[in-house]
NUMAR-659824 format. One line per 5 residues: number of its first residue (from 1); for each residue x, y, z of N, C-alpha, C. Coordinates in pm, 1 decimal. Layout:
! NUMAR-659824
NUM = X Y Z X Y Z X Y Z  ...;
END
This chain:
! NUMAR-659824
1 = 2476.4 525.7 -521.9 2398.1 507.8 -643.9 2409.8 363.9 -692.9  2297.1 305.9 -731.0 2296.2 171.8 -786.2 2311.6 178.5 -938.0  2343.1 64.6 -997.5 2347.3 57.2 -1143.0 2205.4 54.8 -1197.6  2191.4 92.2 -1324.5 2059.5 88.6 -1388.3 2008.8 -55.2 -1391.3  1884.8 -74.6 -1346.2 1822.8 -207.4 -1344.4 1721.5 -219.7 -1456.9;
6 = 1635.8 -119.6 -1470.5 1538.6 -113.4 -1579.9 1558.8 20.3 -1652.3  1611.7 18.4 -1774.2 1637.1 145.8 -1842.8 1513.4 234.6 -1855.5  1399.7 174.0 -1891.1 1278.1 254.6 -1906.2 1168.6 196.8 -1817.3  1111.6 279.8 -1732.0 1006.1 239.0 -1638.8 881.2 321.2 -1666.6  767.2 254.1 -1671.3 638.8 322.6 -1690.0 554.7 307.3 -1563.9;
11 = 503.9 418.2 -1514.1 418.0 419.1 -1395.6 275.8 450.5 -1439.6  185.8 355.9 -1417.7 45.4 376.5 -1451.9 -28.6 408.6 -1322.2  -70.2 534.3 -1309.0 -115.5 586.7 -1180.9 -3.8 671.9 -1124.9  -36.1 793.3 -1079.7 68.2 885.4 -1034.3 34.7 942.7 -897.6  1.0 851.9 -804.7 -30.8 893.0 -668.7 88.4 878.9 -575.8;
16 = 58.9 857.6 -449.0 163.0 850.7 -345.9 268.8 745.1 -376.5  225.8 622.0 -405.3 321.3 513.1 -423.3 404.1 533.1 -549.9  336.5 557.4 -662.6 409.4 575.5 -788.0 500.6 697.9 -782.1  449.9 807.6 -723.9 532.6 926.6 -712.8 655.9 902.7 -627.7  637.7 831.3 -517.5 751.8 799.7 -431.1 848.6 705.9 -502.3;
21 = 795.7 612.0 -581.6 883.2 523.7 -658.9 967.7 603.3 -756.5  907.4 699.0 -824.1 982.8 780.7 -919.5 1096.0 855.1 -850.1  1065.5 916.0 -738.1 1167.9 991.5 -665.0 1276.2 899.7 -609.9  1236.1 780.4 -561.9 1333.8 684.0 -509.5 1419.4 626.2 -621.7  1359.4 606.7 -740.6 1437.9 558.8 -855.6 1544.0 660.0 -894.6;
26 = 1506.4 786.6 -896.5 1604.3 890.6 -929.0 1715.0 896.0 -824.2  1677.4 884.3 -699.6 1776.6 885.1 -591.4 1876.3 771.5 -607.9  1826.8 653.5 -648.6 1912.0 534.5 -658.1 1978.7 519.7 -794.2  1929.0 589.9 -894.9 1986.8 578.9 -1028.0 1961.2 446.3 -1096.0  1844.4 385.5 -1070.5 1816.3 251.7 -1124.0 1735.8 254.8 -1253.7;
31 = 1697.6 373.4 -1300.2 1624.0 387.0 -1426.2 1679.8 505.2 -1503.8  1679.9 491.2 -1635.4 1728.2 600.8 -1718.3 1616.0 695.9 -1758.6  1496.4 640.8 -1777.1 1382.5 723.0 -1817.3 1256.3 670.4 -1750.4  1177.5 760.9 -1696.1 1053.3 724.2 -1627.4 937.8 795.7 -1695.4  842.9 718.5 -1745.7 721.9 776.3 -1803.7 605.3 749.2 -1708.5;
36 = 497.4 824.9 -1724.8 384.4 806.5 -1635.6 253.3 844.6 -1700.6  147.1 787.1 -1648.8 12.1 819.7 -1695.7 -83.1 813.1 -1577.0  -179.5 904.1 -1573.6 -288.5 901.0 -1476.1 -418.0 930.6 -1550.0  -525.4 869.8 -1504.4 -655.1 885.5 -1571.4 -701.4 1031.3 -1568.5  -678.0 1099.2 -1456.8 -725.1 1236.6 -1439.7 -630.2 1336.9 -1506.0;
41 = -686.3 1425.1 -1587.5 -604.7 1530.6 -1649.2 -544.1 1620.7 -1542.5  -619.4 1646.1 -1437.0 -568.8 1728.8 -1327.0 -443.0 1667.3 -1265.9  -445.1 1534.9 -1247.0 -328.8 1466.1 -1192.6 -211.9 1472.9 -1289.5  -239.1 1451.3 -1418.0 -131.2 1458.2 -1517.9 -69.2 1597.3 -1520.9  -153.5 1699.8 -1515.5 -102.1 1837.6 -1517.7 -16.0 1866.3 -1394.8;
46 = -60.6 1817.6 -1277.8 16.7 1839.2 -1155.0 150.6 1766.9 -1162.6  150.0 1644.6 -1216.3 274.4 1568.2 -1228.9 371.9 1635.9 -1324.5  318.8 1692.9 -1432.7 404.5 1766.8 -1526.8 466.2 1889.6 -1459.9  383.4 1959.8 -1383.3 429.1 2084.5 -1321.7 544.9 2061.6 -1226.4  539.9 1952.4 -1150.8 647.1 1925.5 -1053.8 754.7 1833.6 -1111.0;
51 = 739.2 1795.7 -1240.0 835.4 1707.2 -1307.1 854.9 1578.0 -1228.2  742.5 1520.6 -1191.1 745.7 1398.0 -1111.8 811.6 1284.2 -1188.4  786.7 1278.1 -1318.7 849.5 1179.2 -1406.4 909.3 1253.2 -1526.0  986.0 1180.9 -1606.8 1049.5 1245.8 -1721.5 949.3 1280.2 -1830.5  847.0 1196.3 -1845.3 746.9 1220.0 -1948.7 609.4 1178.1 -1897.9;
56 = 516.0 1271.3 -1893.0 377.0 1239.6 -1859.9 302.0 1220.3 -1990.9  242.9 1103.2 -2007.4 173.5 1069.5 -2131.9 22.9 1085.3 -2113.7  -45.8 1102.4 -2225.4 -190.5 1120.9 -2219.8 -267.8 991.3 -2240.3  -196.8 878.6 -2247.6 -262.4 748.0 -2251.7 -170.4 645.4 -2187.2  -230.2 540.8 -2132.7 -150.5 433.3 -2073.2 -69.0 363.0 -2181.1;
61 = -128.7 348.4 -2300.2 -60.1 281.2 -2410.7 69.5 353.9 -2446.7  63.4 485.8 -2453.2 182.8 563.9 -2486.4 287.8 552.2 -2376.3  243.7 547.2 -2252.9 337.9 540.8 -2140.3 418.8 412.2 -2139.4  357.7 300.6 -2181.0 426.7 170.9 -2170.8 509.0 136.8 -2294.6  500.7 217.2 -2400.1 579.0 189.2 -2522.2 727.0 178.8 -2488.0;
66 = 785.5 64.5 -2516.2 928.4 45.5 -2495.1 970.4 28.7 -2351.0  876.0 19.8 -2257.9 911.0 10.6 -2115.2 962.8 -128.5 -2079.5  1068.4 -131.6 -1999.7 1123.1 -258.0 -1950.2 1047.7 -303.8 -1826.0  999.9 -207.3 -1747.0 920.0 -235.8 -1627.9 796.1 -147.5 -1630.8  680.5 -209.6 -1612.1 553.8 -135.8 -1604.3 496.4 -157.9 -1465.3;
71 = 467.9 -49.7 -1394.2 414.7 -57.1 -1258.9 268.8 -13.0 -1260.6  179.0 -102.2 -1221.6 37.0 -68.8 -1213.0 8.3 -18.5 -1072.1  -7.9 112.0 -1058.7 -31.0 175.7 -928.9 -168.3 240.8 -929.6  -269.5 159.9 -959.4 -408.0 205.5 -966.5 -489.9 125.0 -867.0  -611.9 169.1 -832.3 -695.0 89.4 -741.2 -714.0 -53.0 -793.0;
76 = -725.6 -147.9 -700.5 -734.1 -289.3 -735.9 -845.4 -315.6 -837.5  -957.9 -249.2 -821.8 -1070.0 -271.6 -911.3 -1046.3 -224.7 -1053.5  -943.3 -142.4 -1074.9 -913.8 -90.1 -1208.6 -804.1 -168.8 -1279.3  -741.3 -263.8 -1210.2 -625.2 -334.0 -1265.9 -657.3 -404.8 -1397.1  -767.4 -478.2 -1401.7 -800.6 -555.3 -1520.1 -821.3 -468.8 -1642.5;
81 = -892.3 -358.3 -1626.7 -916.9 -267.8 -1738.5 -789.3 -205.1 -1789.2  -701.3 -165.2 -1698.2 -574.2 -105.4 -1738.5 -488.9 -208.1 -1812.7  -487.4 -331.4 -1760.7 -406.9 -435.3 -1824.9 -455.4 -462.6 -1966.4  -586.3 -463.3 -1986.3 -642.0 -484.5 -2120.5 -598.0 -372.7 -2215.1  -590.0 -249.9 -2164.2 -550.2 -135.4 -2247.2 -403.9 -142.8 -2289.4;
86 = -317.6 -185.7 -2197.1 -173.8 -177.4 -2226.0 -117.6 -304.4 -2287.7  -186.7 -417.0 -2275.9 -131.7 -545.8 -2321.3 -80.0 -542.0 -2464.9  -154.1 -486.3 -2560.4 -105.0 -487.2 -2698.9 18.9 -400.9 -2721.5  52.8 -317.4 -2625.3 161.3 -220.5 -2644.2 288.0 -256.5 -2565.0  285.3 -370.6 -2495.1 402.9 -410.1 -2417.9 510.5 -466.6 -2509.5;
91 = 634.8 -432.4 -2482.3 744.2 -486.3 -2562.4 776.1 -628.0 -2516.5  836.1 -705.9 -2603.8 878.4 -841.9 -2569.8 976.7 -837.0 -2453.4  952.8 -921.1 -2354.3 1040.1 -926.5 -2237.2 1005.1 -829.1 -2127.2  903.8 -745.5 -2147.7 866.7 -647.2 -2045.3 820.2 -717.3 -1917.5  849.2 -654.4 -1806.4 802.6 -702.2 -1675.8 691.1 -609.4 -1629.6;
96 = 579.2 -668.5 -1588.9 467.8 -592.8 -1533.4 457.0 -628.9 -1385.5  442.8 -528.1 -1301.3 417.8 -551.9 -1159.7 305.0 -460.9 -1113.2  247.6 -494.1 -1000.1 145.8 -407.5 -940.0 190.0 -374.7 -799.0  124.9 -275.7 -738.3 157.7 -240.5 -599.9 32.7 -247.1 -512.8  -65.5 -326.0 -555.5 -190.3 -336.9 -481.7 -175.7 -417.3 -353.9;
101 = -266.4 -392.5 -258.5 -258.8 -462.2 -129.8 -343.3 -588.8 -126.6  -397.2 -628.6 -241.4 -465.9 -757.5 -257.8 -401.1 -826.2 -376.2  -383.1 -956.8 -368.8 -313.7 -1023.6 -477.5 -399.9 -1124.7 -553.5  -484.2 -1203.4 -490.4 -561.6 -1302.9 -564.4 -648.5 -1236.2 -670.9  -720.8 -1131.8 -635.2 -807.0 -1063.2 -731.6 -725.1 -998.0 -842.3;
106 = -607.8 -945.5 -807.0 -520.9 -883.2 -907.6 -467.3 -988.7 -1004.7  -423.3 -1101.4 -951.1 -373.6 -1208.9 -1037.7 -482.6 -1253.9 -1134.6  -603.9 -1270.7 -1082.8 -715.0 -1316.2 -1167.6 -746.5 -1214.8 -1277.4  -726.0 -1085.9 -1248.2 -756.4 -981.1 -1345.7 -645.5 -963.2 -1448.6  -520.4 -985.5 -1408.0 -407.3 -951.1 -1492.9 -351.6 -1069.5 -1571.9;
111 = -331.5 -1182.5 -1505.8 -259.9 -1293.6 -1570.4 -322.0 -1338.9 -1702.2  -455.4 -1349.9 -1713.4 -511.1 -1393.3 -1842.9 -486.1 -1294.5 -1956.7  -451.5 -1171.9 -1923.7 -432.7 -1068.1 -2026.7 -286.4 -1046.3 -2062.8  -193.9 -1115.5 -1994.5 -51.7 -1096.5 -2023.1 -15.9 -1155.4 -2159.1  48.5 -1077.2 -2245.4 89.5 -1129.2 -2376.5 202.2 -1232.5 -2362.3;
116 = 221.0 -1316.3 -2464.4 335.0 -1409.5 -2461.7 466.5 -1332.8 -2452.1  564.2 -1397.2 -2390.5 700.0 -1340.4 -2380.6 705.0 -1211.0 -2299.9  612.2 -1197.6 -2205.2 620.0 -1090.6 -2105.0 608.9 -1157.1 -1967.5  638.8 -1081.5 -1864.0 643.9 -1139.7 -1729.6 559.0 -1057.8 -1633.6  491.6 -1125.7 -1542.3 419.9 -1056.1 -1435.4 465.9 -1108.4 -1300.5;
121 = 496.5 -1017.5 -1210.0 530.3 -1050.2 -1071.2 460.7 -948.2 -982.6  379.1 -992.9 -889.7 311.2 -901.5 -799.0 404.6 -850.5 -690.7  388.6 -725.3 -653.7 460.9 -671.0 -538.2 365.2 -586.4 -454.6  400.3 -569.2 -329.9 317.3 -489.0 -239.9 407.3 -418.1 -138.9  443.3 -291.7 -165.1 520.9 -216.7 -67.0 433.9 -183.5 54.4;
126 = 477.3 -229.2 170.8 401.9 -205.9 294.5 441.7 -70.7 351.6  405.7 32.1 278.5 441.1 168.7 317.2 333.7 261.2 263.6  312.6 369.6 332.3 212.6 465.0 286.1 184.5 568.9 391.5  104.5 666.1 354.1 55.1 767.9 446.0 -92.9 785.7 415.8  -158.3 874.1 489.6 -299.1 900.2 461.6 -317.1 994.5 342.7;
131 = -207.4 1044.0 287.3 -214.9 1140.1 177.5 -213.7 1068.2 43.0  -268.2 1133.2 -58.7 -271.6 1074.4 -191.5 -245.5 1183.4 -294.3  -224.7 1141.3 -419.4 -202.4 1237.8 -526.0 -55.0 1257.3 -557.0  -24.4 1319.2 -671.2 114.3 1332.4 -717.0 201.7 1419.9 -628.6  141.2 1508.1 -549.5 220.9 1595.6 -463.0 259.8 1529.4 -331.5;
136 = 209.1 1410.3 -305.9 227.8 1347.3 -175.0 349.7 1256.2 -167.6  414.5 1228.5 -279.8 525.6 1133.6 -280.3 653.0 1190.7 -221.2  737.9 1099.8 -168.4 871.1 1138.6 -122.4 963.5 1017.7 -131.9  1089.3 1042.0 -162.2 1184.2 936.0 -195.7 1208.5 838.4 -82.2  1189.4 883.1 41.5 1222.7 798.1 156.9 1109.1 706.8 200.6;
141 = 997.2 707.5 129.2 878.6 632.9 174.4 908.2 485.4 200.3  993.0 424.4 119.2 1014.8 279.6 128.4 1134.8 241.4 214.6  1207.8 340.4 265.0 1328.9 310.5 341.8 1297.8 224.7 464.1  1361.2 108.6 471.5 1347.0 13.3 581.9 1203.8 -35.2 599.4  1121.9 -25.3 496.9 988.3 -84.4 498.8 993.0 -214.1 418.5;
146 = 892.7 -295.6 434.9 890.2 -424.2 366.0 812.5 -414.5 235.8  866.7 -475.0 132.2 794.1 -493.1 7.4 775.5 -643.6 -11.9  650.4 -687.9 -11.2 620.8 -829.4 -30.3 621.7 -858.8 -179.6  695.0 -960.4 -217.8 707.7 -999.6 -357.8 630.3 -1129.3 -376.4  532.5 -1126.4 -467.0 438.7 -1238.7 -480.7 441.7 -1289.4 -625.1;
151 = 527.3 -1388.0 -652.9 535.8 -1439.3 -790.3 419.2 -1534.4 -819.3  362.1 -1528.4 -937.8 261.4 -1627.6 -974.6 328.2 -1762.1 -1001.6  249.3 -1866.0 -1006.1 303.0 -1999.0 -1034.2 372.5 -1998.9 -1170.5  494.0 -2055.4 -1173.9 569.2 -2062.9 -1298.1 644.7 -1937.5 -1335.3  654.5 -1842.2 -1244.0 725.6 -1717.8 -1273.7 873.3 -1743.7 -1299.9;
156 = 932.3 -1661.7 -1385.7 1075.4 -1669.5 -1416.5 1153.6 -1619.9 -1294.8  1231.2 -1708.5 -1233.9 1299.1 -1673.4 -1109.0 1398.6 -1559.7 -1128.2  1460.8 -1553.0 -1244.9 1556.2 -1443.8 -1270.4 1485.0 -1308.9 -1269.8  1362.7 -1305.3 -1322.7 1286.1 -1180.6 -1323.2 1240.2 -1143.9 -1182.5  1206.8 -1244.6 -1103.2 1166.6 -1219.8 -964.6 1284.3 -1160.9 -887.1;
161 = 1401.2 -1219.6 -903.2 1520.7 -1170.1 -833.6 1555.3 -1028.0 -877.4  1538.2 -1000.1 -1005.6 1568.2 -866.1 -1056.8 1474.8 -762.8 -994.4  1347.1 -799.7 -981.9 1251.0 -707.7 -921.6 1280.7 -688.0 -772.4  1326.1 -792.5 -705.8 1367.0 -779.1 -564.8 1485.2 -682.6 -553.3  1581.1 -695.3 -643.1 1696.5 -604.8 -642.2 1652.4 -459.9 -662.4;
166 = 1555.9 -440.5 -751.0 1500.4 -307.5 -777.3 1439.7 -247.8 -650.7  1356.2 -324.7 -581.2 1291.4 -271.9 -461.1 1392.1 -244.8 -349.9  1494.2 -328.7 -340.5 1597.9 -303.9 -240.1 1672.5 -173.9 -270.5  1694.4 -146.0 -399.7 1759.7 -20.6 -437.9 1674.4 100.2 -401.1  1542.1 81.1 -396.1 1450.8 189.8 -356.4 1444.2 204.9 -204.2;
171 = 1516.8 119.6 -131.5 1526.5 132.8 14.1 1451.9 27.1 92.4  1375.7 -58.3 24.3 1288.6 -153.6 93.4 1361.3 -283.2 128.1  1309.1 -352.3 227.7 1341.8 -492.0 251.5 1240.2 -575.4 172.7  1280.0 -692.1 124.0 1186.9 -772.7 46.7 1169.0 -910.9 107.3  1050.1 -965.3 87.0 1022.7 -1103.4 127.0 921.6 -1163.1 30.0;
176 = 949.4 -1285.8 -13.1 857.2 -1353.4 -104.2 743.2 -1417.4 -26.4  629.0 -1422.5 -88.7 510.1 -1475.8 -22.6 417.0 -1531.3 -129.6  347.5 -1639.5 -99.2 249.8 -1687.7 -196.7 121.5 -1606.6 -184.8  39.5 -1615.0 -288.0 -72.3 -1522.1 -302.6 -174.7 -1534.5 -190.1  -211.7 -1655.9 -151.2 -314.1 -1672.6 -47.8 -263.6 -1623.3 87.1;
181 = -138.3 -1656.1 118.2 -82.4 -1612.9 246.9 -70.7 -1460.6 250.0  -32.3 -1402.1 138.6 -24.5 -1256.1 131.4 -156.5 -1191.8 168.5  -265.6 -1240.3 110.7 -395.6 -1177.4 135.0 -441.0 -1194.7 279.1  -404.5 -1307.3 342.1 -439.3 -1327.6 483.1 -356.3 -1236.4 573.0  -225.1 -1230.5 548.1 -137.3 -1144.7 628.8 -182.7 -999.0 620.1;
186 = -214.9 -953.4 500.4 -252.8 -813.2 483.9 -389.5 -783.3 543.9  -477.0 -884.4 548.3 -604.1 -865.0 617.6 -579.8 -837.2 765.5  -479.3 -905.0 824.7 -449.5 -888.3 967.8 -381.4 -754.9 995.2  -274.8 -723.4 918.9 -190.4 -609.6 955.8 -232.9 -478.5 891.6  -323.4 -484.4 793.3 -359.1 -361.2 723.3 -508.9 -345.0 703.4;
191 = -575.0 -444.0 644.4 -713.9 -425.5 603.5 -808.5 -411.1 722.4  -800.6 -502.8 818.4 -889.2 -493.7 935.1 -860.3 -369.1 1018.8  -731.3 -333.5 1044.0 -708.1 -206.7 1116.1 -771.9 -86.6 1047.6  -769.3 -82.7 916.2 -835.2 27.7 846.3 -986.6 21.3 864.9  -1041.8 -97.9 857.6 -1186.4 -111.8 875.6 -1228.2 -68.0 1016.0;
196 = -1148.2 -104.0 1115.2 -1176.9 -65.0 1253.0 -1167.4 87.4 1267.3  -1066.3 146.0 1202.9 -1051.3 292.6 1209.7 -1171.3 362.1 1147.8  -1213.4 317.0 1029.8 -1331.4 375.5 966.8 -1452.6 361.6 1058.7  -1465.6 245.4 1122.6 -1581.1 220.2 1208.9 -1579.0 310.3 1332.0  -1461.7 323.5 1394.1 -1452.0 403.3 1517.2 -1482.0 549.6 1489.4;
201 = -1430.0 601.3 1378.7 -1457.6 740.6 1343.5 -1605.6 757.1 1310.0  -1664.2 657.2 1244.4 -1807.0 661.2 1214.5 -1892.7 658.2 1339.0  -1851.8 577.9 1438.6 -1925.5 571.8 1565.7 -1922.5 707.6 1634.9  -1804.5 768.8 1637.3 -1793.6 901.2 1700.5 -1882.7 1002.2 1629.8  -1891.5 990.0 1499.0 -1975.0 1081.5 1421.1 -2123.8 1060.9 1452.1;
206 = -2160.2 936.2 1485.5 -2300.9 903.0 1509.7 -2348.7 934.7 1651.1  -2253.6 949.7 1744.1 -2293.1 968.2 1884.0 -2343.5 1110.7 1907.8  -2473.4 1124.2 1926.9 -2529.4 1257.5 1945.9 -2487.7 1318.5 2079.4  -2441.2 1232.5 2173.0 -2400.4 1285.0 2304.1 -2263.0 1351.5 2299.5  -2189.5 1330.5 2189.5 -2057.7 1392.0 2173.8 -2063.0 1483.3 2052.7;
211 = -2039.8 1609.3 2070.8 -2050.8 1703.5 1958.8 -1928.3 1694.4 1868.5  -1943.5 1744.1 1746.3 -1831.8 1744.9 1652.7 -1713.3 1823.2 1709.3  -1744.1 1935.7 1775.6 -1635.8 2017.2 1830.9 -1560.0 1942.7 1940.8  -1632.2 1864.2 2021.5 -1565.2 1787.3 2126.9 -1476.3 1679.0 2068.4  -1525.8 1610.7 1964.9 -1446.4 1506.1 1900.7 -1316.7 1564.7 1847.0;
216 = -1325.6 1681.3 1784.6 -1206.5 1743.9 1726.1 -1116.6 1802.5 1835.1  -1177.0 1872.2 1931.3 -1098.9 1945.8 2031.3 -1025.5 1853.8 2127.0  -1088.8 1744.9 2168.0 -1031.4 1660.9 2272.6 -969.4 1532.2 2218.8  -948.0 1522.0 2088.7 -890.0 1400.9 2031.6 -748.6 1380.5 2084.9  -732.4 1280.1 2168.1 -599.3 1241.4 2213.9 -540.0 1145.3 2111.1;
221 = -423.4 1090.4 2140.3 -349.4 1011.6 2041.9 -432.3 896.8 1984.9  -509.7 827.2 2069.0 -585.0 711.3 2021.4 -681.8 745.8 1909.8  -774.5 835.3 1936.5 -873.5 870.1 1835.3 -809.2 945.6 1719.5  -710.4 1027.1 1749.4 -641.9 1101.7 1643.7 -579.8 1006.4 1541.8  -519.2 897.4 1589.9 -458.5 802.3 1498.0 -563.6 727.8 1418.1;
226 = -681.1 702.0 1478.5 -790.0 643.2 1401.8 -828.0 734.8 1285.5  -836.2 864.1 1311.5 -877.6 956.2 1205.5 -772.0 964.9 1095.9  -645.0 951.9 1133.7 -538.9 953.9 1032.4 -555.4 835.9 938.1  -575.0 716.4 992.4 -592.1 597.4 909.4 -719.4 608.3 826.4  -825.6 657.8 888.6 -954.9 666.5 819.9 -957.9 773.2 711.9;
231 = -852.2 854.8 703.5 -845.1 956.6 598.3 -788.1 901.1 468.5  -755.2 771.0 465.1 -695.0 710.9 346.2 -791.9 712.3 228.0  -737.2 692.7 110.2 -812.0 700.4 -15.5 -933.5 607.8 -15.6  -1055.1 662.4 -22.0 -1175.4 578.2 -12.4 -1193.6 484.1 -130.8  -1151.5 525.0 -250.4 -1164.2 436.0 -366.7 -1075.5 313.8 -350.3;
236 = -952.7 336.0 -308.9 -859.0 225.5 -290.0 -912.1 125.8 -187.1  -960.7 178.1 -73.8 -1002.2 87.6 32.8 -1135.1 19.8 2.8  -1223.5 85.2 -69.6 -1344.4 15.7 -116.0 -1305.0 -106.8 -197.7  -1213.1 -88.2 -292.7 -1171.6 -198.4 -378.8 -1099.0 -307.3 -300.9  -1019.2 -267.3 -201.8 -947.0 -366.4 -120.6 -1044.3 -461.0 -51.8;
241 = -1145.6 -405.5 14.6 -1238.0 -490.9 89.9 -1323.3 -577.9 -1.5  -1363.0 -525.4 -115.0 -1442.5 -606.3 -207.5 -1357.7 -712.9 -275.5  -1228.2 -686.7 -291.4 -1140.4 -780.8 -361.1 -1079.2 -884.8 -268.0  -1069.3 -854.1 -140.8 -1011.5 -948.2 -43.8 -1117.5 -991.6 56.0  -1235.5 -1017.4 4.6 -1352.9 -1043.4 87.9 -1332.8 -1163.0 181.6;
246 = -1283.2 -1274.2 127.2 -1274.9 -1397.6 205.6 -1182.0 -1382.5 325.5  -1059.8 -1333.8 300.9 -963.9 -1318.5 410.2 -1010.0 -1213.0 509.4  -1067.6 -1103.9 459.3 -1113.6 -997.2 547.8 -1224.3 -1047.2 640.5  -1319.4 -1119.8 585.7 -1430.1 -1169.7 668.3 -1381.1 -1271.5 771.0  -1282.6 -1353.2 732.3 -1227.3 -1450.5 826.8 -1162.0 -1380.8 945.9;
251 = -1076.4 -1282.8 918.3 -1007.1 -1212.6 1026.4 -1104.5 -1124.4 1104.6  -1203.5 -1068.8 1037.7 -1303.1 -988.0 1106.7 -1382.6 -1074.2 1205.4  -1408.8 -1198.8 1168.9 -1475.4 -1290.7 1260.5 -1391.0 -1317.2 1384.5  -1259.9 -1336.3 1363.3 -1170.3 -1356.7 1477.6 -1165.6 -1232.9 1565.6  -1163.1 -1116.3 1504.3 -1162.3 -991.3 1580.3 -1288.9 -978.6 1664.2;
256 = -1402.6 -1013.6 1606.2 -1529.8 -1004.9 1677.8 -1529.5 -1095.9 1800.0  -1472.0 -1216.3 1785.5 -1461.9 -1308.0 1899.6 -1377.0 -1247.8 2010.7  -1264.1 -1188.5 1973.0 -1177.7 -1126.0 2073.7 -1249.4 -1009.9 2142.7  -1323.5 -933.9 2065.1 -1395.3 -819.3 2120.6 -1501.3 -864.4 2221.0  -1571.6 -972.7 2187.9 -1671.5 -1025.8 2280.5 -1606.1 -1074.9 2410.1;
261 = -1486.1 -1135.8 2398.8 -1415.9 -1184.1 2517.8 -1375.8 -1067.5 2607.7  -1329.5 -958.2 2547.9 -1294.5 -840.3 2626.5 -1418.5 -776.0 2687.4  -1526.5 -774.1 2612.4 -1652.7 -720.2 2663.5 -1697.5 -797.9 2786.8  -1685.2 -929.8 2778.8 -1725.0 -1014.3 2891.8 -1634.2 -990.2 3012.6  -1502.2 -974.2 2987.3 -1408.9 -950.5 3097.1 -1439.6 -818.5 3166.9;
266 = -1474.3 -716.7 3090.9 -1508.9 -587.2 3150.6 -1638.1 -598.4 3230.6  -1737.4 -666.6 3173.1 -1867.2 -680.5 3240.3 -1854.4 -755.6 3373.1  -1768.8 -860.5 3374.3 -1756.6 -944.1 3494.6 -1646.6 -895.9 3588.5  -1579.5 -787.0 3551.1 -1474.7 -733.7 3637.4 -1351.0 -819.6 3641.9  -1321.2 -891.5 3534.1 -1205.7 -981.4 3530.6 -1080.2 -902.2 3496.1;
271 = -1025.1 -835.5 3596.8 -907.1 -752.9 3575.3 -785.2 -833.3 3537.2  -774.9 -955.9 3585.0 -658.3 -1038.8 3553.8 -653.8 -1071.0 3403.8  -768.9 -1104.1 3345.6 -772.2 -1133.4 3202.9 -735.8 -1009.4 3120.7  -788.6 -894.5 3160.7 -757.9 -771.1 3088.6 -608.5 -739.4 3096.3  -551.6 -753.7 3217.4 -409.2 -724.4 3235.4 -323.4 -817.1 3150.3;
276 = -354.8 -947.0 3153.0 -277.3 -1043.9 3074.6 -288.6 -1014.9 2925.2  -408.1 -980.6 2880.9 -430.8 -952.3 2738.5 -351.3 -830.2 2695.0  -358.4 -722.7 2774.0 -288.2 -599.3 2738.4 -137.2 -617.8 2746.2  -90.1 -706.4 2836.3 53.0 -734.9 2845.9 102.3 -803.1 2718.6  24.5 -898.7 2667.6 62.7 -968.3 2543.9 65.6 -871.0 2425.9;
281 = -35.1 -785.5 2416.5 -39.7 -693.3 2302.7 69.2 -586.9 2312.6  105.2 -549.5 2435.1 212.9 -452.5 2452.6 345.3 -509.5 2400.6  363.7 -640.2 2418.5 486.4 -704.8 2371.7 497.1 -698.0 2219.4  383.6 -706.0 2151.4 385.1 -695.2 2005.2 432.8 -556.1 1964.0  383.7 -454.8 2033.6 427.4 -317.7 2004.9 578.4 -304.1 2023.4;
286 = 631.3 -364.9 2129.8 775.8 -358.3 2152.2 851.4 -426.3 2039.1  796.2 -536.9 1990.9 859.8 -607.9 1880.7 865.2 -524.3 1754.5  760.5 -446.8 1727.6 757.8 -359.9 1609.6 866.7 -253.4 1620.3  884.0 -196.2 1739.0 987.8 -94.5 1760.7 1126.1 -156.5 1744.8  1146.1 -276.2 1804.3 1276.8 -342.8 1795.9 1311.2 -380.8 1652.4;
291 = 1209.7 -404.7 1570.1 1233.6 -439.3 1429.7 1259.1 -316.5 1343.6  1256.1 -197.8 1404.7 1283.6 -74.7 1331.6 1168.8 -26.5 1246.2  1046.6 -74.8 1273.7 931.2 -36.5 1193.6 851.6 78.8 1254.9  896.4 130.0 1368.1 837.1 249.4 1429.3 933.0 299.2 1535.2  895.8 405.0 1603.1 983.0 465.6 1701.7 913.6 471.1 1836.5;
296 = 993.2 463.8 1943.1 936.0 479.2 2077.2 955.3 621.6 2128.8  988.4 714.1 2037.6 1003.9 854.5 2076.9 872.0 907.9 2131.8  878.3 1009.2 2219.6 753.7 1065.2 2273.0 658.8 1107.2 2161.5  531.4 1075.3 2178.5 428.5 1107.4 2079.2 461.2 1045.5 1943.9  525.3 925.1 1947.0 555.9 848.4 1826.2 644.5 926.2 1728.5;
301 = 723.7 1020.1 1780.7 815.8 1092.1 1695.2 753.1 1197.1 1607.1  627.3 1232.5 1633.9 562.9 1332.8 1550.9 629.6 1469.7 1570.9  644.4 1538.4 1462.5 698.7 1675.2 1471.2 588.2 1769.5 1513.1  620.6 1863.3 1598.0 524.0 1963.1 1644.0 563.4 2100.8 1591.9  468.9 2172.3 1540.7 494.7 2308.8 1497.2 465.9 2404.1 1612.2;
306 = 547.9 2505.6 1621.6 523.8 2605.8 1726.0 394.2 2678.5 1697.3  312.7 2706.2 1801.0 186.0 2778.4 1778.8 212.3 2919.7 1731.5;
END
């Protein structure tokens, strides 16, 4: 158990990330009281029923009253509106953070609305599943995963360090990153893979030569994993692509160039180029396993239920 870091924490949004944070905070003992708010009454009722937080409030303003740490766990496109609602109710010295996967758009939406004598530091836990909602959280979500910490220019270093300590107590590894680099890195490792997954599943849906039953029945690991990624929250990912447009389009252009090169190699029968390319990419997969970010267990360690 860790010592208390933030006596009172407010979670705005009660989905997978916020719910997992609440459970991880309780596991680590880093907060004395956790309040929460979600826009949907259905979500608030579900959170109350499972006692996801100590107090579910019916407004964001009520949730942040007296909070030492406020976590904005809402879609990127909603950040500015939420910040405008809670700004007048933040206590002096409060720290506000977000968990969005885009940072430039979030900074532009939040920083102008921060009251004097409060602090904002962006964070981005690189963890998640295809599930959403208050019932989807679990305390181990952040264990040995990376949380990128993105301080704005002029941030109080003591507050940044405190937030890093908090995330480490929740099980995460932390690394600081500037805002532009963060958005480029996430376009490569998260945003474009999701876009490709959505596209591949859409292509399969459009192919009249392959029936829906065949797509479902014969889905091997490759297509199955595409469908898992493509099942992610559509509101969140719509906002991500619209908010990180520049970096996404840049990396998408690079991806298109690589795809054309592979297309040409297949057309011309250049087996040597294909072999060399796949060898390089296989090495990246090995590096991910060696870094402890995945497993080389058969079928990626998935649990199988008996029929």
